[in-house]
BABA-844254 format. One record per residue (C-alpha): residue number from 1; chain; x, y, z. Coordinates in pm, 1 decimal, m for minus. Each point is the difference from the previous one (the first is absolute). Last residue first. Layout:
// residues N
num/chaine/x/y/z
NUM/A/X/Y/Z
...
//
This chain:
// residues 710
num/chaine/x/y/z
710/A/1020.7/m2075.7/3005.6
709/A/84.2/371.0/33.6
708/A/332.1/95.9/m163.7
707/A/m61.3/m113.8/m356.7
706/A/205.3/m200.8/m252.5
705/A/m149.3/m306.1/m170.4
704/A/m352.7/98.1/m95.8
703/A/106.0/359.6/m57.9
702/A/279.4/m120.5/m232.8
701/A/m234.8/m214.5/m208.1
700/A/m245.7/288.8/m36.2
699/A/267.9/254.5/m99.5
698/A/m95.4/63.6/m363.4
697/A/m367.1/m58.7/70.9
696/A/7.5/257.1/282.6
695/A/170.8/258.3/m221.4
694/A/m268.9/m57.6/m264.7
693/A/m281.0/33.7/254.6
692/A/143.8/323.4/142.4
691/A/37.4/130.5/m354.9
690/A/m356.1/m84.8/m90.5
689/A/m140.1/164.3/313.8
688/A/196.9/321.5/m51.1
687/A/m59.8/6.0/m375.2
686/A/m376.8/12.9/55.3
685/A/38.0/263.5/269.6
684/A/198.2/231.2/m228.2
683/A/m287.5/58.5/m244.3
682/A/m246.9/97.2/271.3
681/A/243.1/213.1/200.1
680/A/151.4/226.1/m266.0
679/A/m215.9/52.0/m307.9
678/A/m349.8/m73.3/130.2
677/A/18.3/121.6/358.2
676/A/250.4/281.4/m35.6
675/A/m202.8/155.6/m280.6
674/A/m332.8/m59.1/175.4
673/A/62.9/258.1/272.0
672/A/92.7/259.4/m261.9
671/A/m299.1/m106.1/m209.8
670/A/m229.2/60.5/297.8
669/A/149.4/346.5/49.3
668/A/m47.2/63.1/m372.1
667/A/m364.8/m104.0/40.0
666/A/m45.5/262.5/272.8
665/A/165.7/256.5/m227.4
664/A/m239.0/m93.3/m280.0
663/A/m300.8/32.1/228.2
662/A/121.9/341.9/118.3
661/A/27.9/111.5/m366.1
660/A/341.7/41.9/m164.6
659/A/m80.2/m222.6/m296.9
658/A/m371.3/m37.5/m59.9
657/A/m288.3/m44.0/241.0
656/A/m309.4/163.6/m154.9
655/A/m132.2/m330.7/m135.7
654/A/198.8/m300.7/116.2
653/A/144.3/m190.2/m298.5
652/A/180.5/305.6/m133.1
651/A/320.8/m182.4/m99.5
650/A/177.5/126.7/311.7
649/A/m274.0/m149.6/218.9
648/A/44.8/m340.7/m161.7
647/A/378.2/37.0/30.5
646/A/m29.6/42.8/376.0
645/A/m229.2/m301.5/25.2
644/A/253.6/m189.2/m215.0
643/A/284.7/54.4/243.6
642/A/m204.2/m71.7/314.4
641/A/m136.8/m317.9/m162.3
640/A/349.5/m120.7/m87.2
639/A/120.7/61.5/355.1
638/A/m299.6/m181.0/148.7
637/A/62.1/m291.4/m236.0
636/A/375.2/m32.8/53.2
635/A/5.8/52.4/375.8
634/A/m296.5/m227.1/70.6
633/A/138.5/m268.5/m231.3
632/A/340.6/23.0/170.0
631/A/m159.9/m18.4/344.3
630/A/m216.1/m296.4/m100.8
629/A/306.1/m192.8/m125.4
628/A/251.6/114.3/263.8
627/A/m165.5/m132.6/314.4
626/A/m54.4/m356.6/m122.0
625/A/343.9/0.1/m163.9
624/A/187.2/129.6/305.7
623/A/m171.3/m244.2/235.1
622/A/60.5/m294.3/m235.2
621/A/365.4/88.8/m57.9
620/A/75.6/46.0/371.5
619/A/m179.7/m324.8/79.9
618/A/225.6/m184.9/m245.0
617/A/299.0/182.8/147.4
616/A/m92.3/m137.5/342.8
615/A/m30.3/m347.9/m150.5
614/A/350.7/18.7/m151.4
613/A/191.4/84.1/316.0
612/A/m20.5/240.1/295.9
611/A/331.0/191.0/0.0
610/A/157.2/m81.6/m336.4
609/A/m336.0/11.5/m176.6
608/A/m121.1/323.3/155.8
607/A/328.0/178.6/m76.4
606/A/m2.8/m120.7/m361.5
605/A/m373.7/62.6/m45.6
604/A/45.2/363.6/115.8
603/A/334.5/61.9/m174.7
602/A/m109.4/5.9/m363.0
601/A/m332.1/183.5/16.7
600/A/152.3/250.2/243.4
599/A/282.7/77.6/m246.0
598/A/m241.4/170.7/m238.7
597/A/m159.5/216.0/269.2
596/A/344.0/107.1/133.8
595/A/170.9/74.4/m332.9
594/A/m250.0/216.7/m185.5
593/A/14.0/319.1/208.9
592/A/326.2/150.4/m121.6
591/A/m73.4/m98.7/m360.1
590/A/m340.3/167.5/m0.2
589/A/117.7/319.4/171.6
588/A/302.5/31.4/m227.6
587/A/m207.4/m55.2/m314.3
586/A/m267.0/254.5/92.0
585/A/262.9/258.9/98.5
584/A/194.2/m54.4/m324.3
583/A/m317.1/47.5/m204.9
582/A/m77.7/320.2/191.5
581/A/351.5/136.3/m54.4
580/A/m11.2/m98.8/m367.0
579/A/m327.8/181.7/m57.2
578/A/126.4/333.7/130.8
577/A/m298.1/201.3/m125.2
576/A/20.7/188.6/m333.6
575/A/m43.8/376.3/14.8
574/A/m245.6/190.5/m221.4
573/A/m305.2/m210.5/87.1
572/A/m158.8/260.2/228.7
571/A/4.4/m254.6/284.0
570/A/375.7/m39.2/m45.7
569/A/76.1/369.7/m64.1
568/A/100.4/100.6/350.8
567/A/90.0/m297.3/215.9
566/A/m294.4/m89.8/224.5
565/A/m75.5/m303.8/m216.8
564/A/345.8/m137.6/81.0
563/A/m53.1/26.0/374.8
562/A/m343.7/m154.3/m26.7
561/A/147.9/m293.5/m192.8
560/A/261.3/m49.5/270.3
559/A/m271.0/m4.1/266.0
558/A/m205.6/m246.4/m204.9
557/A/307.6/m219.6/m46.6
556/A/69.1/m14.5/373.9
555/A/m362.4/m85.4/75.7
554/A/m14.0/m264.0/m274.9
553/A/313.6/m170.4/136.4
552/A/m150.4/m12.0/350.2
551/A/m328.0/m131.0/m142.4
550/A/178.7/m274.5/m191.8
549/A/215.7/m119.3/289.3
548/A/m290.6/2.3/244.6
547/A/m218.3/m202.6/m236.6
546/A/269.3/m258.8/m72.7
545/A/88.3/m43.3/367.7
544/A/m365.9/m27.4/99.3
543/A/m68.8/m270.0/m258.0
542/A/295.5/m206.4/125.6
541/A/m127.1/30.4/356.9
540/A/m350.3/m107.9/m99.3
539/A/136.4/m297.7/m192.8
538/A/229.5/m87.0/290.8
537/A/m300.5/m24.7/230.5
536/A/m151.2/m274.4/m215.6
535/A/324.3/m197.9/0.0
534/A/31.6/35.2/378.4
533/A/m345.8/m147.6/50.1
532/A/71.3/m281.8/m245.3
531/A/334.5/m88.2/158.5
530/A/m164.4/m24.1/341.2
529/A/m272.3/m218.5/m150.6
528/A/253.3/m232.2/m165.1
527/A/201.7/m55.1/316.5
526/A/m314.1/m29.1/215.3
525/A/m114.5/m283.3/m226.4
524/A/m364.0/21.5/m108.5
523/A/103.6/83.2/m360.6
522/A/180.5/m334.0/m26.9
521/A/183.8/27.4/m332.0
520/A/m44.9/m324.0/m192.6
519/A/211.1/m163.9/m272.2
518/A/m90.4/m372.8/26.2
517/A/298.3/m195.8/126.7
516/A/243.7/m239.8/m168.6
515/A/182.6/284.1/m178.7
514/A/73.3/185.9/323.2
513/A/m160.4/344.0/2.4
512/A/234.2/297.4/m60.3
511/A/m69.9/40.1/m372.7
510/A/m367.3/m102.2/17.4
509/A/m74.3/283.1/241.4
508/A/183.9/242.4/m228.2
507/A/m179.9/m119.9/m314.4
506/A/m338.2/69.6/161.8
505/A/128.3/340.4/112.0
504/A/126.9/68.8/m354.8
503/A/m341.0/m91.6/m146.7
502/A/m167.3/234.4/248.6
501/A/241.3/282.6/m85.3
500/A/m48.5/m46.5/m375.2
499/A/m379.4/2.4/21.3
498/A/m0.2/308.3/224.2
497/A/260.9/169.6/m218.3
496/A/m217.2/m66.7/m305.9
495/A/m291.4/172.0/171.6
494/A/215.9/297.5/101.3
493/A/144.8/37.3/m349.7
492/A/m344.5/m40.2/m159.9
491/A/m146.2/267.7/224.6
490/A/295.1/226.5/m82.7
489/A/m48.7/m66.4/m370.8
488/A/m371.5/75.5/25.9
487/A/87.3/334.5/160.9
486/A/257.6/67.7/m273.1
485/A/m248.8/m99.7/m271.6
484/A/m256.5/240.8/149.0
483/A/247.2/285.0/25.0
482/A/116.0/m74.5/m355.3
481/A/m354.3/32.0/m132.9
480/A/m23.6/344.6/158.1
479/A/348.2/83.0/m129.0
478/A/m95.2/m104.7/m352.4
477/A/m300.1/230.3/2.3
476/A/209.2/275.8/156.1
475/A/260.4/m52.3/m273.9
474/A/m267.1/52.9/m266.3
473/A/m149.9/306.4/171.1
472/A/350.9/139.6/52.6
471/A/61.7/m19.8/m373.0
470/A/m324.9/181.7/m74.4
469/A/96.6/266.8/257.5
468/A/306.9/81.5/m213.8
467/A/341.6/m64.0/157.3
466/A/130.4/216.4/284.4
465/A/323.1/m194.7/70.1
464/A/m98.7/m66.1/362.8
463/A/m353.9/m107.6/m83.3
462/A/56.8/m219.8/m307.1
461/A/319.5/m138.8/152.5
460/A/m186.0/m93.6/317.7
459/A/m266.8/m172.9/m206.4
458/A/273.1/m208.9/m161.6
457/A/133.8/m80.8/347.3
456/A/m339.0/m139.8/99.6
455/A/m27.0/m195.7/m325.8
454/A/340.0/m160.1/65.9
453/A/m98.1/m58.2/363.8
452/A/m317.6/m185.1/m107.1
451/A/126.5/m203.3/m299.3
450/A/227.8/m180.1/246.4
449/A/m308.3/m181.0/136.1
448/A/m100.5/m113.5/m348.1
447/A/344.6/m143.5/m68.4
446/A/7.9/m141.2/355.0
445/A/m313.2/m205.1/m65.4
444/A/113.0/m114.2/m345.1
443/A/332.2/m134.1/128.6
442/A/m171.2/m139.8/311.2
441/A/m171.8/m263.6/m213.2
440/A/95.2/m294.7/223.3
439/A/m33.8/205.8/316.7
438/A/m343.1/m124.0/110.6
437/A/90.0/m346.4/m124.3
436/A/319.0/9.6/207.3
435/A/m196.9/44.5/320.4
434/A/m241.7/m277.6/m103.7
433/A/297.6/m222.6/m79.1
432/A/141.1/54.9/349.8
431/A/m334.5/m85.1/160.0
430/A/m42.3/m302.3/m228.1
429/A/328.2/m148.5/121.9
428/A/m133.5/15.7/355.8
427/A/m276.7/m239.5/m100.9
426/A/m149.4/m8.6/m350.2
425/A/m379.0/22.6/19.8
424/A/m46.1/79.6/369.0
423/A/304.0/228.0/12.5
422/A/m106.3/189.5/m311.1
421/A/m353.3/29.5/139.8
420/A/128.2/147.5/327.5
419/A/243.7/235.9/m172.8
418/A/m272.4/123.1/m233.1
417/A/m248.7/41.6/284.7
416/A/246.3/197.2/214.0
415/A/116.3/227.5/m282.3
414/A/m357.0/66.9/m113.8
413/A/m115.4/70.0/355.0
412/A/300.3/229.4/44.2
411/A/m93.3/193.2/m314.0
410/A/m364.8/24.4/114.8
409/A/67.4/117.2/355.0
408/A/266.0/266.4/m45.1
407/A/m207.0/267.2/m178.6
406/A/m209.2/72.6/309.2
405/A/309.2/106.0/193.9
404/A/114.0/236.7/m275.3
403/A/m347.2/152.2/m38.0
402/A/m28.5/55.0/374.4
401/A/339.3/170.3/5.4
400/A/m98.2/219.1/m294.9
399/A/m320.9/102.5/173.7
398/A/191.7/102.1/312.3
397/A/265.7/188.6/m195.7
396/A/m250.4/185.2/m220.4
395/A/m233.3/81.5/291.1
394/A/286.1/148.4/202.2
393/A/120.9/203.1/m298.8
392/A/m321.8/193.0/m60.8
391/A/m372.4/m42.7/m73.0
390/A/33.5/72.0/m374.3
389/A/246.8/m289.8/m8.1
388/A/m301.3/m228.7/49.5
387/A/m66.7/8.2/m374.1
386/A/351.4/m115.5/m90.7
385/A/m23.3/m300.0/234.0
384/A/m339.3/m84.1/m145.1
383/A/156.3/8.5/m346.7
382/A/280.3/m234.9/112.6
381/A/m252.6/m253.4/136.3
380/A/m261.8/28.8/m281.0
379/A/184.0/m108.4/m313.4
378/A/153.7/162.8/m307.8
377/A/216.0/204.2/237.4
376/A/221.4/m307.7/37.0
375/A/131.2/m107.4/342.6
374/A/m249.0/m245.8/153.2
373/A/m124.9/m152.1/m324.6
372/A/348.7/m16.4/m153.9
371/A/130.7/m189.7/302.0
370/A/m284.7/m248.3/m33.3
369/A/81.4/m48.6/m369.6
368/A/370.0/m54.9/70.8
367/A/m83.1/m249.7/274.4
366/A/m223.2/m189.7/m244.5
365/A/263.9/m15.4/m275.6
364/A/265.6/m122.5/240.7
363/A/m236.6/m251.9/156.5
362/A/m92.0/m141.0/m342.4
361/A/367.8/m56.2/m79.1
360/A/59.9/m166.1/338.0
359/A/m301.9/m226.5/m34.9
358/A/114.7/m90.6/m351.0
357/A/340.4/m101.4/134.8
356/A/m168.6/m231.2/251.1
355/A/m219.6/m136.7/m280.7
354/A/314.8/m68.2/m203.8
353/A/163.4/m182.2/291.6
352/A/m307.9/m227.0/40.8
351/A/m32.4/m94.3/m369.7
350/A/216.4/m311.0/38.2
349/A/m234.9/m162.2/248.3
348/A/m293.9/177.5/158.6
347/A/102.6/m56.3/362.8
346/A/372.7/53.3/m55.5
345/A/67.2/m43.4/374.0
344/A/45.3/m376.3/m56.1
343/A/320.6/79.7/m186.0
342/A/14.5/m83.8/m369.9
341/A/155.3/m273.0/m213.4
340/A/91.4/130.5/m348.5
339/A/m190.9/m12.4/m330.2
338/A/m220.9/308.7/22.6
337/A/235.5/216.1/208.1
336/A/245.2/174.3/m233.3
335/A/m194.3/11.3/m328.6
334/A/m332.5/78.5/169.8
333/A/155.4/282.3/198.8
332/A/174.6/135.1/m311.1
331/A/m326.9/11.3/m194.4
330/A/m196.0/162.9/280.8
329/A/282.1/251.8/48.8
328/A/m36.7/101.5/m365.4
327/A/m373.7/72.7/26.4
326/A/7.8/184.8/333.0
325/A/307.5/200.3/m100.3
324/A/m159.5/94.8/m332.5
323/A/m310.7/128.3/178.2
322/A/197.3/199.0/259.0
321/A/220.5/167.5/m261.6
320/A/m298.0/78.1/m225.5
319/A/m196.6/135.6/296.3
318/A/282.4/231.0/108.7
317/A/60.3/147.5/m344.7
316/A/m371.7/52.1/m57.9
315/A/m35.0/173.5/335.9
314/A/265.5/251.2/m101.7
313/A/m160.0/76.8/m334.1
312/A/m352.3/17.0/143.3
311/A/101.9/233.1/283.1
310/A/185.0/228.9/m242.5
309/A/m304.2/60.4/m224.4
308/A/93.7/227.7/m289.6
307/A/65.4/m296.4/m227.9
306/A/332.4/m172.6/m50.1
305/A/127.7/m109.8/m339.1
304/A/159.7/m338.6/60.9
303/A/371.7/m59.5/50.9
302/A/15.2/78.0/371.6
301/A/m293.2/m219.9/97.9
300/A/122.8/m300.5/m199.2
299/A/357.9/34.0/123.6
298/A/m114.8/40.5/360.8
297/A/m219.2/m310.9/m16.4
296/A/256.4/m214.6/m180.9
295/A/269.0/87.5/256.2
294/A/m238.9/m51.8/289.8
293/A/m95.6/m345.5/m126.6
292/A/365.1/m100.9/m41.6
291/A/75.4/112.8/355.7
290/A/m298.0/m194.8/133.1
289/A/108.7/m306.1/m198.7
288/A/338.5/19.9/172.0
287/A/m128.8/58.9/352.9
286/A/m236.8/m296.1/m29.4
285/A/286.5/m202.9/m149.1
284/A/226.7/78.5/295.3
283/A/m268.0/m75.5/258.3
282/A/m85.2/m323.4/m188.7
281/A/353.3/m136.9/m24.3
280/A/55.1/m73.0/369.7
279/A/m330.1/m185.4/34.2
278/A/59.3/m197.9/m321.1
277/A/354.2/m101.3/95.6
276/A/m112.3/m119.5/343.7
275/A/m280.6/m209.0/m144.9
274/A/238.1/m149.7/m256.9
273/A/236.0/m93.1/283.5
272/A/m274.7/m226.6/129.3
271/A/m298.4/8.0/235.6
270/A/m205.7/m322.9/m3.7
269/A/231.0/m157.9/255.5
268/A/m93.8/239.1/279.2
267/A/284.8/m115.7/222.4
266/A/m55.2/255.2/281.0
265/A/361.5/107.5/m50.0
264/A/m48.5/30.7/m377.1
263/A/m329.9/190.3/29.3
262/A/152.4/244.7/251.4
261/A/294.6/67.9/m230.2
260/A/m239.8/55.0/m291.0
259/A/m209.9/253.6/189.6
258/A/312.8/179.1/128.6
257/A/143.0/43.1/m352.3
256/A/m322.3/112.5/m167.3
255/A/m65.9/240.1/289.6
254/A/333.0/170.2/m66.1
253/A/m66.7/27.1/m374.3
252/A/m344.3/155.0/48.3
251/A/135.2/243.1/259.4
250/A/278.0/106.6/m236.9
249/A/m251.3/69.7/m278.1
248/A/m205.2/214.6/237.7
247/A/310.5/183.9/124.9
246/A/104.3/80.5/m358.6
245/A/m332.7/165.7/m81.9
244/A/m26.8/180.6/332.5
243/A/355.5/138.1/m39.7
242/A/m62.2/109.6/m357.5
241/A/m317.4/172.4/121.1
240/A/190.4/211.0/254.0
239/A/302.7/63.0/m225.3
238/A/m226.3/143.4/m269.5
237/A/m204.8/202.8/248.5
236/A/307.7/164.7/145.4
235/A/149.9/90.7/m337.5
234/A/m328.6/125.8/m151.5
233/A/m224.5/142.4/272.5
232/A/296.2/73.4/226.2
231/A/294.8/135.9/m200.1
230/A/m213.5/121.1/m290.2
229/A/m276.0/177.8/189.0
228/A/269.1/143.0/226.0
227/A/158.3/187.2/m290.3
226/A/m326.2/181.1/m72.5
225/A/m33.9/72.6/373.3
224/A/349.8/153.3/7.2
223/A/m115.4/222.8/m284.6
222/A/m307.0/106.5/197.1
221/A/206.3/76.3/312.1
220/A/148.4/300.2/m183.3
219/A/m340.5/174.4/m10.4
218/A/25.9/242.5/m292.7
217/A/m45.6/m297.0/m232.7
216/A/m370.7/m21.8/88.7
215/A/m92.1/m368.6/12.5
214/A/m341.7/81.1/153.0
213/A/m97.2/364.6/m31.8
212/A/105.5/248.4/272.3
211/A/m206.4/100.0/302.3
210/A/308.7/98.9/205.5
209/A/m23.6/m179.2/337.2
208/A/m259.5/m271.3/m71.3
207/A/21.3/m108.2/m361.8
206/A/357.2/77.1/m101.2
205/A/195.9/m21.2/323.1
204/A/m189.9/m279.0/172.3
203/A/m40.5/m193.9/m324.4
202/A/372.2/24.7/m79.8
201/A/96.7/m101.3/355.0
200/A/m221.7/m307.7/m26.0
199/A/131.4/m95.9/m344.1
198/A/369.3/51.9/82.3
197/A/m21.9/m191.7/327.8
196/A/m210.3/m254.8/m187.9
195/A/249.4/m56.4/m278.9
194/A/317.5/m24.9/202.2
193/A/m136.0/m194.4/298.1
192/A/m165.6/m253.9/m228.0
191/A/314.0/m39.7/m210.0
190/A/217.5/m60.6/305.4
189/A/m231.3/m257.0/159.0
188/A/m118.1/m161.9/m323.0
187/A/344.9/m13.3/m156.6
186/A/172.5/m133.2/312.1
185/A/m259.1/m274.8/40.0
184/A/2.4/m96.4/m367.6
183/A/380.0/m24.2/m10.0
182/A/m1.9/m237.8/296.8
181/A/m287.6/m206.6/m133.1
180/A/167.6/m76.2/m335.0
179/A/307.6/m127.5/183.0
178/A/m232.2/m201.4/224.5
177/A/m151.3/m175.1/m302.4
176/A/344.5/m104.0/m122.4
175/A/74.4/m105.0/358.5
174/A/m310.6/m219.4/0.8
173/A/83.2/m165.3/m333.4
172/A/361.5/m67.8/93.3
171/A/m104.8/m139.9/338.5
170/A/m241.4/m241.0/m168.2
169/A/282.2/m134.7/m218.7
168/A/238.3/m28.6/295.3
167/A/m238.3/m199.1/218.9
166/A/152.1/70.6/338.9
165/A/271.7/m137.3/227.4
164/A/117.4/227.6/285.7
163/A/379.1/m4.0/m31.7
162/A/92.9/364.7/49.5
161/A/323.2/138.7/m150.1
160/A/m28.4/m58.0/m376.9
159/A/m374.8/m33.9/22.2
158/A/m188.3/m324.7/m51.3
157/A/m152.5/m202.3/m278.3
156/A/m201.6/m311.7/m67.9
155/A/m206.5/m66.9/m314.4
154/A/m220.6/m306.9/30.6
153/A/m338.2/162.6/m70.3
152/A/143.2/171.7/m305.8
151/A/m92.9/327.8/m164.3
150/A/163.9/77.8/m332.6
149/A/343.3/m86.7/m127.0
148/A/198.2/281.2/169.3
147/A/60.3/215.7/m307.5
146/A/m341.6/m78.3/m151.6
145/A/m206.0/60.5/314.1
144/A/178.0/322.1/99.0
143/A/m12.4/126.5/m359.9
142/A/m371.4/m80.7/m14.2
141/A/m56.7/205.0/314.6
140/A/182.0/298.9/m146.1
139/A/m187.1/m23.8/m329.8
138/A/m341.2/m21.4/167.0
137/A/51.3/306.9/218.9
136/A/163.4/190.5/m286.0
135/A/m286.2/m72.2/m240.5
134/A/m282.9/44.0/252.0
133/A/104.5/336.5/135.3
132/A/141.7/119.5/m332.5
131/A/m339.0/m61.6/m165.3
130/A/m166.3/243.0/236.4
129/A/262.3/275.1/m2.5
128/A/41.5/7.0/m378.3
127/A/m376.9/m37.3/m35.9
126/A/m52.0/327.3/186.8
125/A/189.4/197.6/m262.4
124/A/m193.5/m163.4/m281.9
123/A/m320.0/61.4/197.3
122/A/77.5/372.1/28.2
121/A/79.5/21.8/m371.8
120/A/m318.2/m186.2/m100.8
119/A/m217.6/207.7/231.9
118/A/112.0/315.4/m183.1
117/A/m101.2/m134.1/m340.1
116/A/m341.9/m102.6/133.9
115/A/m60.8/330.1/180.1
114/A/70.1/201.5/m311.1
113/A/93.7/370.6/13.4
112/A/267.1/m105.4/m253.0
111/A/307.1/214.2/67.6
110/A/m70.2/110.8/357.5
109/A/m130.0/m343.1/107.7
108/A/313.0/m156.8/m152.9
107/A/205.6/260.2/185.5
106/A/m149.6/m95.5/336.2
105/A/68.6/m368.1/m67.1
104/A/350.8/90.3/m113.2
103/A/59.8/179.6/329.9
102/A/m107.7/m305.7/201.5
101/A/163.0/m267.2/m220.0
100/A/363.7/101.9/54.2
99/A/m17.8/14.7/379.5
98/A/m211.9/m316.9/m6.9
97/A/264.4/m190.0/m198.6
96/A/266.6/97.1/253.1
95/A/m214.0/m114.5/292.4
94/A/m90.2/m336.2/m150.1
93/A/354.7/m73.6/m115.0
92/A/150.5/92.7/337.8
91/A/m252.2/m182.6/215.2
90/A/m1.9/m314.5/m216.9
89/A/380.2/m14.2/m0.5
88/A/7.8/35.8/377.8
87/A/m241.0/m291.0/45.5
86/A/209.4/m220.7/m227.9
85/A/323.4/100.1/175.5
84/A/m141.4/m58.2/349.0
83/A/m112.9/m346.3/m106.2
82/A/340.5/m72.9/m154.8
81/A/176.1/115.4/317.2
80/A/m207.2/m244.1/206.5
79/A/78.7/m272.4/m254.3
78/A/371.8/65.0/47.2
77/A/m22.6/6.2/379.0
76/A/m190.2/m329.0/m9.1
75/A/295.3/m185.8/m153.0
74/A/174.6/m85.5/330.3
73/A/m314.0/m70.3/197.8
72/A/m96.3/160.9/334.2
71/A/298.5/128.8/201.1
70/A/278.0/114.3/m231.2
69/A/m188.3/45.0/m325.9
68/A/m306.0/148.4/168.1
67/A/213.4/244.3/200.5
66/A/192.8/107.4/m310.9
65/A/m325.0/64.9/m187.2
64/A/m133.6/200.5/296.0
63/A/304.2/228.8/0.4
62/A/m20.6/49.6/m377.1
61/A/m368.9/84.7/11.1
60/A/43.3/252.8/282.5
59/A/279.2/179.6/m190.3
58/A/m188.6/m6.4/m331.7
57/A/m319.2/134.9/155.7
56/A/190.2/303.0/130.0
55/A/158.6/69.5/m338.6
54/A/m335.0/m82.2/m157.9
53/A/m164.4/295.9/167.5
52/A/253.9/248.0/m133.5
51/A/m35.5/m123.7/m357.1
50/A/m379.8/m9.9/26.9
49/A/m19.9/353.9/134.8
48/A/235.8/139.5/m262.4
47/A/m191.3/m170.4/m280.8
46/A/m333.5/136.0/124.2
45/A/137.5/354.3/31.2
44/A/161.2/m11.4/m344.9
43/A/m315.0/m129.1/m164.7
42/A/m221.7/256.7/169.9
41/A/234.6/288.9/m87.4
40/A/38.2/m122.2/m360.6
39/A/m377.2/m30.8/m38.7
38/A/m44.6/359.9/119.2
37/A/252.6/123.3/m254.9
36/A/m160.9/m200.3/m281.4
35/A/m347.3/124.7/91.8
34/A/118.7/362.4/16.7
33/A/167.8/m36.3/m341.9
32/A/m323.2/m131.2/m149.3
31/A/m71.0/m360.1/m87.8
30/A/193.7/m308.3/105.6
29/A/23.4/m150.9/m349.2
28/A/m24.0/m380.6/m37.3
27/A/323.8/m195.3/m44.7
26/A/15.3/m83.7/371.0
25/A/m338.2/m171.4/m20.2
24/A/108.4/m230.7/m282.8
23/A/323.5/m82.6/183.0
22/A/m187.6/m113.6/310.2
21/A/m259.8/m187.1/m202.9
20/A/272.6/m195.2/m181.3
19/A/177.2/m54.5/332.4
18/A/m312.9/m158.1/145.2
17/A/m60.9/m208.2/m313.6
16/A/352.4/m142.8/26.2
15/A/m57.3/m66.7/371.1
14/A/m316.4/m191.8/m86.5
13/A/190.3/m212.7/m250.9
12/A/260.8/m73.6/268.8
11/A/m273.0/m102.7/245.0
10/A/m168.2/m219.7/m263.2
9/A/339.4/m155.5/m78.5
8/A/46.0/m76.6/370.8
7/A/m349.1/m149.4/m8.2
6/A/95.1/m243.3/m275.5
5/A/335.6/m82.6/159.6
4/A/m167.2/m76.8/332.3
3/A/m256.0/m223.2/m165.6
2/A/277.8/m193.8/m175.8
1/A/182.4/m44.1/332.1
//
């Protein structure tokens, strides 16, 4: 309990710093009248979208909470609501802070013409999102543990109407995680549709049909795109990483319970209550020291005088957070495990969990670096993609596909090796700790990731409000860095989802396996194989739905944009486009098309479990995860490379092929293809597999007891 109080205080302290940054940013001037007006439109559009979206989310959340209370465990509805509330708070705070920080970042560049001063404002805005993810996720979980007296291996609960016994404390943790998952799924699906429909239609209108500059305010779709950056790349990303973070902690706690129950039934006399307490405390302490490390890192980076090297400043923040987490987690691991009996799986003694965490941390850094190599214009792959644009669209698409496929191998090797070593050194518990290790400094990672859309919006202000070319040069520099950080962030999100999903699958098998048996899922069983095949096919189907929805929305918005541009005076700049109509169209399309894909992740494991049982669902999860990880990496990396290849040409990287050239238009076509990949499908797949796994864990006991086919 003392540890929980300490980390709850750390979370509260972090929230105080978040609100200090938020107020500090709001006090800064917005700049010219045009900048203030544009900022107000973006802010209003983003707020309207979020309010409308959360009405739908609220209805689904309330229905599910009632179902959990009645049929699963009587207090699980409350913890489910708490998870949804924490995830919602992160989305709203992150998005609102970004809509204040973007215009102030542009104005700071206008006032100072200093890259360092401008980076500081963008990072301050990003830190609100990043630290909120870890602070709210940790605080909500600690409240669940403190209110209900922690995690117990003897806790028994059941629903008000259905009497299927379950471990009540585990059920509270899993439903808290599921509440986070639900909000993340809706945000990613709706936010992705909104932003990419606006982005694709804006590119088609401005760069292909009318030869207008990027972010030209005469194109009404541009403003919808600015809003989309906030509702997807900020709100959606925050809820995505919060969900991975919480799911990893939940997996660690679930495996702690099942491991101890198995040891007791098998009469392993060396294992005591102290062992159980240590294994349940370590995931919480690892999360807590990670949050503290991120807070110190962001404070240090924000308070120092920054140089005109954005990459260095952002990397410094990340490395400090990672280094402090490694050091502090070593101390807590030694304190918790050194003097207690350990499981035989802890091959290297008390240090085994720390090494598992270290493997996860190292994997996160490595996957980020690999993503940067394949997507940044500082390296050969993206430059080669830009160079081949001189040959036409077909070459761009084919080369981009090859690049995306090639980029999958190394990250998946790293994930596979890390999971294997974690399992060898620390058993199934080590797999969960490795997943959490990767996410233990997520506050710093998301802060840097959120820097990207803020910088992107700042560049949009510089262009659409006709600021001096020197200002645009600064925001372009930040935008280029932001594109790389966003690509790295997507790679990190996919990698962390892979770790989290695997740890949840391991926990799921342990949850439905009898305590006196070794948790094993027989992959050679026809039940498991059939589930695996269907799970893989569902990933393709889910991807197709998201792509179709986005392209259909983009087509409608492009036609509406063309109609507005044909109005006399709009192209001449004397008549203002109907921004609100375009914003309303983007929001309506996104909200109309978000329900079916999001609900699929919930109902598929439920239907499979009630028809064919727990093993079938296990196969479903494995097939979906194995298919989704490489597909998500392919989508994210090829999409990021397409985007940066286009920007490389726009910056003059290919001699004689500037904006408006055939090579540029070919690259724009590639970017249009990549937009749906990296910001819609790729980022939604990771939530899809995590949410299916979380639903399965929540209902594992029920599936094992109630199913039609025996």
